[in-house]
N, C-alpha and C positions, 0 to 999 in steps of 0.2 A: 399593309400591300398594296398597291395597286391592281386592278384588276388585267390586268397585262401579266404581272408577275404571279399570279394566281394561275391564270391557264398556263403559263409556263412552266411552273411545278406539277400541276395535273399531268401535261403531256409528257415530263420527265419520269413521273411515275408509272403511267402507260408503258412508255417504251422501256422501262426499268425491268418491268413485271413481266413484259411482253418479251422482251432478251433473255429474259429467265427461263425460257422453255426451250431454247438453244442452249444455253449454259449446262444447263441439267443434263441436256443429252449428250454430252459429252464429260461431265465431272459427276462422277454418283457418289461422290465422297462426301458425307453433310457437312462437314467444317468448311469445306471449299466452298458450298452453294452457302453457308451461312457467313462467308466471306464476303461473298458476292452481295449479299444483301444489307451486310454491315458496312461495305466501302460507298453503297449507291446512297442508302440513307444517312452516313457520315456526310457525304458531301451535302445533300440536300439539306439537311440540319445546319450544318455551319452557312450555306449561302442563305437561307431564312434568318437566323440570328443577327448576321452580317446585315442584311438589308433592314430589319427592324430597327438596328442600332444605328444606322444613317441618318444623319442629321439635315434634311434639306438644306441646302445652302450654303453646305462645309464642304471644305477640298475631301476630295476621296480617300481615304485611309488606304495603304498597301494592302493593310490585313483584307480589308473588303475586297478590293480588284482580285487577290490572289483566293479568295472565298468562291467570288465569279468565276476566275479562271477554271479555279479546279470545277465547278460544276458544270460549267460548257463542256469540258473536257469529256465526263462522264455521259453529259448529254448527249454530243455525237458519238462516242462510243454506242450506247443502246439506239443512236438512230440509226446508223450504218446497220450495226449487226439487225435491228428491228426491219428493215428493208429486205434484208437477204431473207429474213423466214418468213415474212409477207409473202416473197415471191413464191417459198417452198409452199406453204397454205395454200396458196392458189393452186398450186399444181396438184398437190394432196385432194383440195375439193373438187378439182376439177376430174382426178382419177378416180375418187368416189362415186361422181356423179356418173360417168361413163361406165365404170362396172355395175353400177344399180341399174341405169337404163338398159344395159344389155345382160343383163341378170347373171352376171360373173361373180355378184357377190351373196346369189340365193344360197340359202342356208346358214349363212354368217350376216346377220344384220347390223350386228355391231361394227362390221367391216370398215376400217378407214385405216387409210397408208401412215404407218409410223412417222415419224421423222428422222430423215437420214443422216446420220453424224457425218459423213464428208461434207454436207452444204453447212450446218455447223461450225465445223472447223474451218472453210472458208469464209465465213460471215464472221468469226471470231477474229480470225489473221486479221483481213482487212479492215473491222472496227479497231483494233490494237493499233493499227500505222496512223492514223488521225488523233486516236487519244493519246499513244507515246510522244507524235510531235508538239501535241499542245501542253503537255507535260513537261517534255525538253526544252522548249521554248519558255517556260516560266523558270526553268530550272538554270537554264547557259544562254538561250538565245538570246535576251534581251539586251544584254551588255557585249555581246559577239561582235563588237565595230569592225568593219574592214572600208579600208580605205580604198576607193576605186577612183583608179588615174585615165584621164581623159587628153587629148591633143586635139586641138578643133582649128583646121586651117582658115584663113580668110584673104581674099586678096587685098582688102582694104585696112589691113589692120596697119597701123603706124608701124615703122621700121624699128624705132626705140622699145616696143612692146612686143618685138618676137621673141617668145622664151616666157613670156608674162605667165607667173602662176596665180589661180586663184584657189582657195580652200573655201568650200560650200559646206554649211552645215544647215541644218532645217528643223524643226519639230523637234523641241528638246520636251516638251512636255514636262518640266521639272517637278509639277505635282506628283509626279508616278515613280520616281527616282525613290531607291530604299538603299543603296550602296555606294558610300560615299568614295569608297576606295575603287570601285568598277567604274562610277561616273569618272575619278581623278583622272584613269587610267586613259581614259575616251581623250580626256582636255590633254592629255601628254602627246597622245597622239595625233592630234589637230599640229599643233605646236611644232612637233617632230618635221612636220612638211616645210617647213621654212617658207611659206609662201608668202608673195609680197604684197596680199590683201587676203583678208577672210570676212566671209559674206554671210549674214545669219537670216534664213527667206523665213521667219513668223513661227508662229506659235510657241514662245518662249513659257508658257504657263499651261494649265488644263480649265483655270476659270479665275483665280485670284492673283495679286502680286506678292502675296505671303507667301506662297508655293516657292517662291524662285529666292527666296531671301536667304534660306539656308545654304543656297548652292552658289548665292551672289560671288562670294571671294575668289571662288574655283574657277567662274566664267572668266570674271575680270583678269586673271592671269593668261587669257588669249592673246596672242601679239605678233603683227606683223608688220611690217616695212610702212606700208601704204595704210596701216591702219583696220578696223573691224566695224564696218557697217552692219544695219540691220535694218528690218522690215517689220509691221503686223499680219500676223496669220489671225484665221477668223475666232480662235481661242481664245486669245487674248484681251477681246474686248470685252470679256465676261458675260456676253451672251446666252449661255445656259445653264442658269442657276438665277434662283430669285434673290433680288435685293431690296432691302426693306426701304430703300428710293433712287429716284435716280442720282441725285447728289453722290450717295453712296455709290454708284456705279461707276459715274466717271471720276470719282476721286480715286478709286481703284485704278482706273485705267492710266491718270495723269503720275500715279506712284509707280507704275510699271514704267513708263517714260523717264520718270526721274532714275528709276532703278538701271536703267540700261544705257544712261548716261552717265550715272556713277560710276558703272563696270567697265566705261570707254570706249561703248558704243555708240556709233553715231548714227542714231534712227532715219530713216529715210521717210518721211512721210507726205508722200506725193511731191517727192525734190528731187534733186540730183546734187551730184558734185562732179568735180573733175578730177582725174588722178595723171599726174603730169610725170613725166620721164624723158630727160635730154632732151626739152624743149617743146616735145610731142606731147599728147595729151587725148584721152578717151574718156566717153560721158561714162557715168555711174548712174542710173536712176532707181529711185526705190518708190512704189505705190502701196497704200493700204490696202487692207484686204479686198480683193474682188471675183467673187467666186458666182458660178451657174447656180440657177433655180433657187432655192432656199437660203443660200449662204450671203453673209453680209457684201454688198455694193460700193463699199464706203472707196475706193481706189478711184483716183483722177488722173488718169493717163498724160491728158491734155495739161491739167496742172503741173504732172512731174517736167513735161519734156520742153516747158514754156523756159526760153533763154538755151535750150540747146538746139544749135545748127543741124538741120537735116543732114548733113553730109558726116557730120560727126561717127566715128564708131562707138558703137552705144553697147552698153549692157545693163538689163532691165533686172532689178529684185519685184518679183512679184507671187503671194506666195502660193497662190491658188493657178495649177495649170490650164484651167478652164478658161481663165482669163488670156492667157498666148493664144488661144485654139479660137476665142467667140472674139475676140479684139486686137491682141497685139499683132498677130500675123498681118491682117489686113488692113492695119495703119500705115497713113502716107508716110510716116516716118518708116527705115529701116531701123529692127532692132535683130540686131548682130547674133546676141546673143541673150538669152531672158533664162533667168535661175528661179526654179519653185520647188515646193514640197508636197505640204498637205495630204497626200494620197496614203502613206506609210508602206505603199506597196500591198496596203490591208495588215502587214506583221505576219503574212503568213502566205506560203507559195510554194514553188520548184524553179530554181533558177540552174542552169550548167549552161556555164557560158560557150555561146556557137552552138548548141544543139535545142534548149528549152529556156523561156523565159514566161512562167504562166504565176498569176493571182486570181483570184475571184474578183479584186478591184478591177479588172481590164471590162469587166461588164459593164463599170460606171465610168470610166475615163479612158479614155483614147491613149492619151502621154500619162499613165502612171509612174515610169520608172526608168531611170536611164537617160540616154539622149536622143533627141530626134530632131530631122529636120525637116520644115516646111518651106517653101517659095523661098529657097536662100539662106533662112533664118534659123538657128540653132535655140534649142530648148533641152535642158537639164532638169529632172524631177528627180532630185533626192529622195532618197527612199526614208528619211528621217532619221537623227541622233536617240530619239527616247520612244514611249509608248504610252498608248492610253487605251483604256477599256480592257482588252484583253492584255493581261500582262507581261507578256511575250512576246517573243519574234522565233518565226519559224522559217526557215528559208529565205527569209527576204529581212536580211540582216541590216543592223541600224548601221549608218553610212556617213562617211567621212569624203566628200565629192575634192578631186584633186583636178584641177581644169587646168592646160597650159596653150595660152594662145601663139599659136606660129603662123607667120604669114609666109603665103603662096609665093615660093620661088627664091625664098633666103634658104640659104645652109645652114 
């Protein structure tokens, strides 16, 4: 294992042992205490075994991802519980020192405040929340598809496109799928929307084209009157694993492009198409991945818009929303609607429409889920159809976006 994983396991053991102090304060039964130890050691052992079995360069197997998810769930449990116990221990230490200085502990040299059950109870209760949420997200949440519908109004939308419906999906991450029936249900939901066009905004695989091959026939059933269009995301280039040669990496990318074509997807590589209706048209543009910081900056917006008139109504597909923030909204062309993904909403958060929308990913991305408007231009950041890393979702469910374009002033 790498040094990082060794350190992570050591931290896990320390937290588990420390958390056990609070656990045994509440549960005196020896078998319950043994159960705590067995579960924590079992999660750690399974994680270590799967990590040692992993072959670098190979696709991450679902069993390895699940082992990591279970390990992380127990780590979060111990971390939250440990935080509360640490706070209590600091209070106990301060109380002991105060009593010692003021002579209140004279005659009782072993005096030290005992743990309070109510603190351990609160700690265990709060630790159980993320623990239960993470396990639920692995068991149920990762295929809990939601259809989210939006109506967006534009002054200059061509009249013929009033009511035009777009279905957007993003971040399939087919290498993480482990249930054909559930994925098929998601595909059926997409087709049930009967949208005019289907747009896929990148990350079809985790690393390799072979991950998509078992699912290609299923995704080939996606159908819309004006077709299915796609762009590449950062994971599609194979940048996150080792390759035996540059040629092998390039071959993999070409195979992914060919596979999308065979599935009926029209892949836009810094290019555009026109969608036509009743003699009027709108421009659909797609760029390769462009992301802030360490992410690949292959996208060329200037190349994509070559041949597009400045006054055309424009829809842009760009995987990473930081491209919209850093480049698109300040471009001399007005891009009416940009469709992105990439963030996954971190696959964990809390959303209650009209009240709260929160995920830790908001500290990394200003535009991380849903529709935003800046300088008269819209972006929809899709929460993703699949999952990667943590093999689940909680609160931020897999999304199918349905966007209806409306012309202001028309009924």
